[in-house]
C-alpha positions in Angstrom: 93.9 107.1 -161.8 96.3 110.0 -162.1 94.0 112.5 -163.3 92.0 111.7 -160.6 95.1 111.6 -157.7 95.4 115.2 -159.0 92.1 116.2 -158.4 91.8 115.2 -154.6 95.0 116.1 -153.6 94.2 119.9 -153.2 91.0 118.7 -150.8 93.4 116.8 -149.0 95.8 119.5 -148.1 93.2 121.8 -146.9 92.0 119.1 -144.6 95.5 118.7 -143.2 95.8 122.6 -143.1 92.1 122.6 -141.2 93.2 119.6 -138.8 96.1 122.0 -137.7 94.0 125.5 -137.3 92.0 123.5 -134.8 94.1 123.1 -132.1 95.0 127.0 -131.6 91.0 127.5 -132.0 90.5 125.3 -129.2 93.3 126.8 -127.1 91.7 130.0 -127.4 88.7 129.0 -126.5 89.9 127.8 -123.1 91.8 130.7 -122.5 88.6 132.9 -123.0 86.7 130.3 -120.4 89.1 130.7 -118.0 88.9 134.2 -118.0 85.4 134.4 -117.9 85.3 132.4 -114.8 87.7 134.4 -113.1 86.0 137.8 -113.6 84.0 139.4 -111.2 80.7 142.0 -111.4 79.9 144.6 -109.3 76.7 146.4 -109.6 74.7 149.0 -106.9 73.3 152.0 -106.2 73.8 155.4 -105.2 71.3 157.4 -103.3 70.7 161.0 -101.7 71.6 160.4 -97.7 69.2 162.5 -96.7 66.3 161.8 -99.1 66.9 158.4 -100.1 66.5 159.6 -104.2 68.6 157.9 -106.6 71.4 160.2 -108.0 72.3 159.8 -112.0 75.7 160.9 -112.6 78.0 159.6 -109.9 81.3 158.5 -111.0 81.8 155.0 -109.4 85.4 154.2 -109.4 87.5 150.9 -108.4 90.8 150.9 -108.0 92.6 147.9 -107.7 95.9 147.2 -105.6 97.7 147.2 -109.0 96.9 151.0 -109.3 94.5 149.7 -112.3 91.4 151.4 -112.7 87.6 150.7 -113.5 85.4 153.3 -113.7 81.3 154.0 -114.7 78.5 156.1 -114.3 75.2 155.6 -112.3 72.5 155.8 -115.0 68.9 157.7 -114.6 67.5 155.2 -111.7 71.1 155.4 -109.7 72.1 152.1 -110.8 75.4 151.0 -111.3 77.3 147.8 -112.8 81.2 147.0 -113.4 82.1 144.4 -115.6 85.2 142.2 -116.6 87.2 142.7 -113.2 89.9 140.6 -112.4 89.8 138.9 -109.3 91.6 140.5 -106.4 91.4 143.4 -103.8 89.6 147.4 -104.6 88.8 150.7 -103.1 85.7 151.7 -104.2 85.1 155.9 -104.4 81.9 157.5 -105.3 81.4 161.3 -106.3 79.0 163.6 -107.4 79.5 167.3 -107.9 77.3 169.4 -105.0 77.9 166.1 -103.3 80.3 165.4 -99.9 82.3 161.7 -101.2 81.2 158.8 -98.8 84.6 157.6 -97.0 86.3 155.0 -99.4 85.1 151.2 -99.1 87.5 148.5 -99.4 86.3 145.3 -101.4 87.3 142.1 -102.0 86.5 140.6 -105.5 86.5 136.6 -105.7 84.5 133.6 -106.9 83.8 134.6 -110.1 80.7 136.0 -108.8 78.4 139.3 -109.3 78.8 141.8 -106.4 76.7 144.5 -104.8 77.8 147.6 -103.2 75.1 150.2 -102.4 76.8 153.9 -101.9 74.4 157.0 -100.3 76.0 160.6 -101.1 75.3 163.5 -98.7 74.6 167.1 -100.2 76.4 169.7 -99.8 74.2 172.9 -98.4 73.5 175.9 -100.1 71.7 178.8 -98.2 70.5 181.7 -100.1 68.6 184.3 -99.5 67.9 188.6 -99.6 69.4 191.5 -97.4 66.4 194.3 -97.0 66.5 197.9 -95.3 64.1 198.4 -92.8 61.1 198.7 -94.9 61.3 195.2 -95.5 61.1 196.1 -99.3 64.4 198.0 -100.3 67.7 195.4 -101.3 70.7 196.2 -99.6 73.7 196.2 -101.9 77.3 195.2 -100.8 76.2 194.0 -97.4 79.1 191.0 -96.3 77.6 188.5 -95.0 79.4 185.1 -93.3 78.4 181.6 -92.7 79.8 179.3 -89.8 79.4 176.1 -88.8 79.9 174.3 -85.7 83.4 173.0 -87.2 85.8 176.0 -87.3 87.0 175.1 -90.9 83.6 175.4 -92.3 83.3 179.5 -92.8 81.5 180.9 -96.0 81.9 184.5 -97.3 79.0 186.1 -99.6 77.8 189.9 -100.5 74.9 190.7 -101.5 74.4 191.8 -105.6 72.4 194.5 -106.8 68.8 193.2 -105.5 70.2 192.5 -102.2 70.4 188.7 -103.2 73.5 186.2 -101.5 74.4 182.5 -102.0 76.6 180.1 -100.1 77.3 177.2 -102.5 78.7 173.5 -102.2 78.7 174.0 -98.5 79.9 171.4 -96.3 76.8 169.7 -94.1 77.0 171.2 -91.0 74.8 173.4 -88.5 75.5 176.8 -90.3 74.4 180.3 -88.5 74.3 183.0 -91.0 74.8 187.2 -90.4 75.0 190.0 -92.2 77.9 192.5 -91.3 77.0 195.9 -91.0 78.6 199.1 -88.9 75.7 201.5 -89.3 72.5 198.3 -89.5 71.6 196.0 -86.8 69.6 192.6 -88.6 67.1 190.0 -87.5 65.9 187.2 -88.9 63.0 187.5 -91.3 62.4 184.0 -91.3 63.0 180.7 -89.8 66.3 178.3 -91.2 69.5 180.7 -89.8 70.8 176.7 -89.4 71.3 174.3 -91.7 71.6 170.3 -91.2 72.9 169.6 -95.1 69.5 170.1 -96.9 69.9 171.0 -100.6 68.8 174.2 -99.9 67.9 176.7 -97.2 66.6 180.3 -97.1 67.2 182.7 -95.0 66.5 186.4 -95.3 67.1 189.4 -93.7 65.8 193.3 -92.9 67.6 195.6 -90.9 66.0 197.3 -88.2 66.1 200.7 -86.9 67.7 200.2 -82.9 66.9 202.0 -80.1 69.0 204.2 -77.7 68.7 204.1 -74.0 70.4 207.2 -71.7 70.7 208.2 -68.4 72.9 208.8 -65.2 74.0 207.0 -62.3 74.2 209.1 -58.9 74.9 208.5 -55.2 72.5 208.5 -52.7 72.4 212.0 -52.8 71.0 212.3 -56.0 73.6 214.5 -57.4 77.2 212.7 -57.0 77.8 210.8 -60.1 79.0 207.3 -60.1 81.3 206.3 -62.7 82.1 202.4 -63.7 78.7 201.3 -63.5 77.4 198.6 -65.5 74.2 199.0 -66.9 72.5 196.2 -68.4 69.3 196.2 -70.3 67.4 193.3 -71.3 64.8 192.9 -74.2 61.5 190.8 -74.0 63.0 188.3 -76.2 65.8 187.9 -73.3 68.4 190.2 -75.4 70.9 191.7 -73.2 72.6 195.2 -74.0 75.3 197.0 -72.0 76.8 200.3 -71.2 79.1 201.9 -68.6 78.8 204.8 -66.9 81.8 207.6 -67.5 83.0 209.6 -64.9 80.1 212.4 -65.4 77.8 209.0 -64.4 76.2 209.4 -67.8 75.8 206.4 -69.7 74.8 205.3 -73.2 73.2 202.0 -74.5 72.9 201.6 -78.4 71.9 199.0 -80.6 68.9 197.9 -78.6 66.6 196.1 -81.0 62.6 195.2 -80.3 60.0 197.0 -79.2 58.0 196.3 -75.9 58.9 196.0 -71.9 62.7 196.3 -71.6 64.1 196.2 -67.8 67.4 198.3 -66.9 69.6 197.7 -63.8 72.6 198.7 -62.7 75.8 197.5 -60.9 78.0 198.6 -58.8 80.6 197.3 -56.2 79.5 199.2 -53.0 76.3 200.2 -54.1 72.7 199.0 -54.9 70.1 200.2 -57.6 66.5 199.6 -58.2 65.6 198.6 -61.6 63.9 200.7 -64.3 61.2 199.5 -66.2 61.3 200.7 -70.1 58.5 200.6 -72.6 59.5 201.3 -76.1 56.6 201.5 -78.6 58.3 201.7 -81.8 61.9 200.9 -83.8 64.6 204.2 -83.8 63.4 205.6 -80.3 65.6 207.6 -78.2 65.0 208.0 -74.2 67.2 209.8 -72.1 66.1 210.2 -68.3 66.6 206.7 -67.7 68.7 207.6 -64.3 69.5 205.2 -61.7 70.1 206.3 -57.8 72.3 204.4 -55.6 72.4 203.4 -51.7 74.9 201.7 -49.7 75.3 197.8 -50.1 74.8 196.7 -46.2 76.8 193.6 -47.3 79.6 195.3 -49.3 82.9 196.1 -47.2 85.5 198.6 -47.5 89.0 197.8 -49.3 91.0 197.7 -46.3 88.4 196.0 -43.9 91.0 193.3 -43.3 94.0 195.1 -43.3 95.7 195.6 -40.1 98.8 194.3 -38.0 97.8 190.9 -36.7 99.0 187.5 -38.3 98.7 184.0 -37.9 101.6 181.3 -38.2 100.9 178.2 -39.4 102.5 175.0 -38.6 101.4 171.8 -40.3 102.7 168.4 -39.2 102.0 164.5 -39.3 101.5 162.9 -35.9 102.3 161.0 -33.6 106.1 162.3 -34.3 105.6 165.9 -35.1 107.1 165.7 -38.2 106.7 168.6 -40.5 104.8 168.6 -43.6 105.9 170.7 -46.4 103.8 171.6 -49.6 100.3 171.6 -47.8 97.8 173.7 -49.4 96.8 176.7 -46.6 94.1 179.0 -47.6 92.8 181.5 -45.3 89.1 182.8 -44.9 87.4 186.2 -43.2 84.5 185.0 -41.6 81.9 187.9 -42.1 78.6 186.6 -40.8 78.7 184.8 -37.7 75.5 182.9 -38.1 75.7 182.5 -41.6 79.5 181.9 -42.1 80.0 183.6 -44.9 83.4 184.1 -45.6 85.7 186.1 -47.9 88.5 184.2 -48.9 91.9 186.6 -49.1 94.0 186.0 -52.0 95.4 182.7 -53.1 96.2 179.5 -51.2 99.9 179.0 -50.3 102.4 176.1 -49.5 104.0 175.3 -46.3 107.7 175.5 -46.6 110.1 173.2 -45.5 109.5 173.5 -42.1 105.9 173.0 -42.8 104.9 176.8 -42.0 102.8 179.5 -43.7 102.4 183.1 -42.6 99.6 185.4 -43.0 100.2 188.3 -41.9 98.9 192.0 -42.3 95.6 191.2 -41.1 92.5 193.2 -39.1 90.7 192.1 -35.9 88.5 189.6 -36.5 87.0 185.7 -37.1 89.2 183.6 -39.9 89.1 180.3 -41.1 91.9 178.1 -41.8 91.9 175.4 -44.3 94.7 173.2 -44.6 94.5 170.3 -47.4 97.0 167.6 -48.1 96.1 167.6 -52.1 97.5 164.1 -53.1 95.1 162.7 -50.2 92.3 164.6 -51.4 92.7 163.4 -55.2 92.8 160.1 -54.0 89.6 160.5 -52.5 88.2 161.9 -55.5 89.4 159.2 -57.7 87.7 156.7 -55.1 84.4 158.5 -55.5 85.0 158.5 -59.3 85.3 154.9 -59.4 83.0 152.1 -60.3 83.9 150.6 -56.8 83.9 152.9 -54.0 86.8 152.6 -51.8 84.8 154.1 -48.5 81.9 151.6 -48.1 80.4 154.2 -45.6 79.9 157.3 -44.5 81.8 157.3 -41.5 84.9 155.6 -43.6 84.4 158.2 -45.9 84.4 161.4 -43.0 87.6 159.6 -41.7 89.2 160.1 -45.2 88.2 163.3 -45.5 89.7 164.0 -42.1 93.2 163.0 -43.2 93.1 165.3 -46.3 91.5 168.2 -45.1 91.6 170.5 -41.5 90.1 173.4 -40.6 90.5 175.6 -37.6 88.3 178.8 -36.6 90.5 182.0 -35.0 89.7 185.2 -33.7 92.1 187.6 -33.9 92.6 191.0 -31.8 94.0 194.0 -33.6 98.1 194.2 -33.7 98.0 190.0 -32.0 100.3 187.4 -33.7 99.0 183.8 -33.2 100.6 180.8 -33.5 98.5 177.8 -34.8 99.5 174.0 -35.2 97.3 171.5 -37.5 97.7 168.0 -37.0 97.1 165.3 -39.8 96.9 161.7 -39.0 99.2 159.3 -40.8 
């Protein structure tokens, strides 16, 4: 019996030890189960915003409120999966070289569930091409180029290399205009695509264009007297405009004129009118001299001293019925050039009445003048009512009455050296 007891005692101790171990193992199992119940899973897809093609290698990062990070990368099919995420609030970001990252997304992950969040990324623009000389074959080296977007911050620079190639890479999505910069050449695009909306690659080649030059002279009606400061405008068949101005000897040069075909040259001066001249250019690099302009007096032009004289008008602005002088009323004077059509030449800037409601216009020549007085506070209120969804003035008569309360106009005829006093009354 004693021998038997010695045999089973070790077995009995092992059973006791096993029973003792069973308690912590069950607790560990329960702990893992509890953790599994609070672990979240996030899945999704990353795609190109323009083509909807899946994007591989996109870094997907979840940042928790406590600063903890969970990061993974999208697979070849653009999919991603993040597991064992503790429940909580996170910010999701996505990044891939050559693409503009989308705005961060706030996420609340809870319920021990599988969540989904897809992301799209916009590819950065790449613009590339070559710059050639006028023959369209010889590459030009060292030509600087600028790419300007509608956003003033989006400006990129490049320089052509040995084979005339240039490229702008990793440009932010925008509308871009690309232009070569040269002091001795003019460039025109060889193909379409100067403007890019964020396509992965846009090609834009340039070829130098040999410009044309147009020269000539502007003279008075006698055909001999040179006229300086005449603006000469040359309009190309495609609508492009090139300009020059005459010197003291009446000569002008309009350079850098590109294109071929039928051009129109026009000249402008203050007191003269000129006939337009048609210019035909058959090939680039043409120099055309002798595009002359013969001036004729402008019947509507007025000499500089046409309204200078020794007459004057004293304006007094009052408000009825008590004849209260109105200060700060805007008063404008205009000379009536043509009685039939009432063409007005405004003389100077509006002036404001003083504390006595007065304004003086002197140094006037004989003629007819229109005086306009405007109460800006009432005019502003009238305009505000017109812009409102429910107009204050229901009919035309009410609107006319409001206008009369805001603006008054009188017409005066002055003789030489006449001093006229005018009173303008506004209703209260």
